[in-house]
N, C-alpha and C positions, 0 to 999 in steps of 0.2 A: 534674566540677567540683572534687571533693576532690583528684583526681590533679593537676589544673591548679594548684590552690592550693599543693600540696606542691612542685610543680616551681618555681613562682614563689618560694616561700619558700627553697628550696634555692639558687636562683640569687642571691637577695638575700644569703644567708649567705656564699656564695662571694665575692661582690663585696665584702661588708663585711670578710671575712677578708683579702682581698687588699689593701684600703685600709689596714687596721690594720697588716699586715706592712710595707707601704711606709712608713707613718708612723713605724714604729719602726726603720727602717733608718738607723743612725747612722754609716754609712760614707761618706756623701756629703752635702755641704751647705756652709754658709758661716757663719762667726762674724763678727759686726760689732762692732768695738772702737771706743771713743772714747778718744783719746789726748790728754793734757794735758802740756805740757812748758814748762819755763822756759828762756829763752835771752836773751843780752844784747840790748839795743836796738841797732838798726842803727848801726854805727860805734863801738859800745862794746866793751868787753872783759870777759871773765868776771871776777867779783869786784869790779867797780866800782860795784855797787849798782843799776845801771840795767838792769833785766830786764823782759821781757814774757812773758806766758803765752800760748801759742798752743794752739788746740784743733783737732784734725782727726780724720778717721775712717780706719780701716783695715778691710779685708775679707779674711778668711782663708778661701779656698776649699779644700776637701779632697774627694778622691775617688780611688779606685783606688790607695791607698798613696802618693799625691803631694799636695802642697799648694802654694798660691801666695798670697802676701801682696800685696794691691793697696792702695796708699796714695793717698788723695786729697791732692793737693798743697796744703800750707798757704800762706797769704799772708804772706810775710816783709816786706811793705812795699816791694816793688820789687827788681829784680835777681835773677839766678839764679846759684847757685853751681854749680861743676862737678859733673857727675853728677846734676843736677836737684835738688840739695839741699845743705844745709850740712855737707859732709863725708860725707854719705851716709846710707843707711837699711838697717838689717839687725839681726840678733839679738844682736850682740855688745854688751856693756854698757860704759859709761864712755868717756871721751875725746871730743875734738872740741868745737866750740862748742855742739853739740846733743846732748851726752851719748852720742856713739857712733852716732847714727842715721845710716845711710848712704843712698845714692841714693833719694830720694823717687820712688816709682814701683813697681817690682816686685821681689819677692824670691821665691825658690822653695825648697821643702822636700821632701826625700826622706823621707817619713814611715816607710817600711819600713826604710830604712837608718839612720834617725835622723841625718840630715845637713841642714844649711842649705846652699843653693847660692847663694853671693854672686855677683851679676852686676855688670858695669861696662862702660860704653862711653866711649871717649875723646871729649871735646867736639869735636875736629877731625874725627872719623870715627865718627859714631853708628851707621853700618851694621855696624860690627864689634863683636861682643859677646864679652866674656871672662867666665869664671866660675871660682870656686874653691869647694872643699868645706870646710865647717866642721862637725866632728862635734859632736853634742850634748855639752854639758859637765854633769857632775853638780854639784849644789849643794854648796857647801862648808859643813860644820857647820850645817845647817839646824836651826832651832828649831821642832819640831812642836807642834801644839796639838790638843786634842780638840774644839775648836769647829768647828761646821759651819754653813753657810747656803746658801740657794738663790740662784744667779745664772743668769739667763736660763733658768730652769726646771730647772737641773741642780744636784745636791747637790755642794757644794764643801767641802774641808778647808782649814784655815788653817795657815800656816807663816810664819816670819820667815827671810828669806834675804839674805845680803850678797853683792853682786856688785861687784867693783872698788871697794870702800870705800863703796858706797852700800847702805843697808839698805832692803829692801822687805818690806812686808806682802803676802803672796801668798795668794790663794784659788785652789785648783786642783781640778778634777773628775777622777774616774777612771771616769766613766760613759760615756766615749767610747772607741772601740777603737783609739786611736792616742795618741801623745804629741806635745805642741807647746807652745812658750812664745814670746811676742813678743820676749823677751830670753833669750839663751842663758845657762844656769846657774841658772835660777830653779826648776826642777823638784825639789822636795824628795825625792820617792821614786823618782826616775828614770823614773817612768811617770805619765802624767796630762796634762791640758791646763790651762794657766794661763788663767783667765777674768778675773782681776783682780790687778793688781800696783801697789802704791802706794809710791813712793819720795819722796825729798825734792825731786827735780827733775823727775820725770815719773811719769805713771801711765797704766795701760792698764785699761780696764774694758769687759767684754763687755756690749753692750746687748741682743743677740739671737743665738740659735743656731737656724738654720733648716735643717732636714734636707730636702733636695730634690736632684733631679738637677743636676749642675754642667755647664753648657754652656760656661763660660769655659775657654779653653785654659790649662792649668796646667803645661805642659811648657816647659822652657827653650828658647830659640830653637835651631833645628836647626843654625845656623851658629856657635853659641857655641864658643869655644876654651877648653879647660881649662888653667888655670895654677895655680901654687901660691898659698897665702894671702899669702906674702911678695911674690910678683910682683904680685898684685892690689893689695896695700897700697902698693907702690912706684908703680904706675900712678896710684892716687888721689892720692898725695903729689905726683907730678909735675903732675897736672892742677890741683891746688890752687895749686901754685906758679905755673904759667902764668896762672891766673886772677888771682892777686894782682898779677902783673906787668902784666897788662892794665889792672887797676883803677888801678894807680899810673902808667899811661901809659908803661911801659917797652917 
């Protein structure tokens, strides 16, 4: 009986140790962000005082040195802009009616190489996918603070960072084995994960960090064609121009 009890106890300890090791595996999981952003009312222009605040969610999946940002499409009150959003969705800050956000949908990240992979499909042929690489940009003259706080269960440091003339209050953690920011250029130390960023026109706040196996496909489409950032920018500009022409009945 004693031998049986020891055997059962050993088995329980092995199972518990395995569960604990898995629970502490921080290389795979998902970060759930809530995003708030100001944009002009439909038909208005930036600076005319007529703005609305929209709120939507983003889910950043990470595993195996790769990441994918999945954005839940906001409700803009009707109509869809080229690329699935108002000028697009991605990590670059500033610009556009929605502060540089590019194609609402998917964006990919090479966590090992520290690169964002911007993707785009032309509205007239969504079967063809193009992508360009954008290297992580270091924060310029960040103001570091010794203040810390917990966000989604992780210890975060505070910093103030300016990206394209917009100042952000940033909270970032170095408790994860990779680096990532919803906006390129926000990482004060070059390493870490931004869990909160508050600017004058938009904010990102992590509601939850869930460490679990990732079953979502986080690789860029196999048929994606690599282009330069300038080429991708020109494609987006052309798509926006065609969209405006259709809107004006041309």
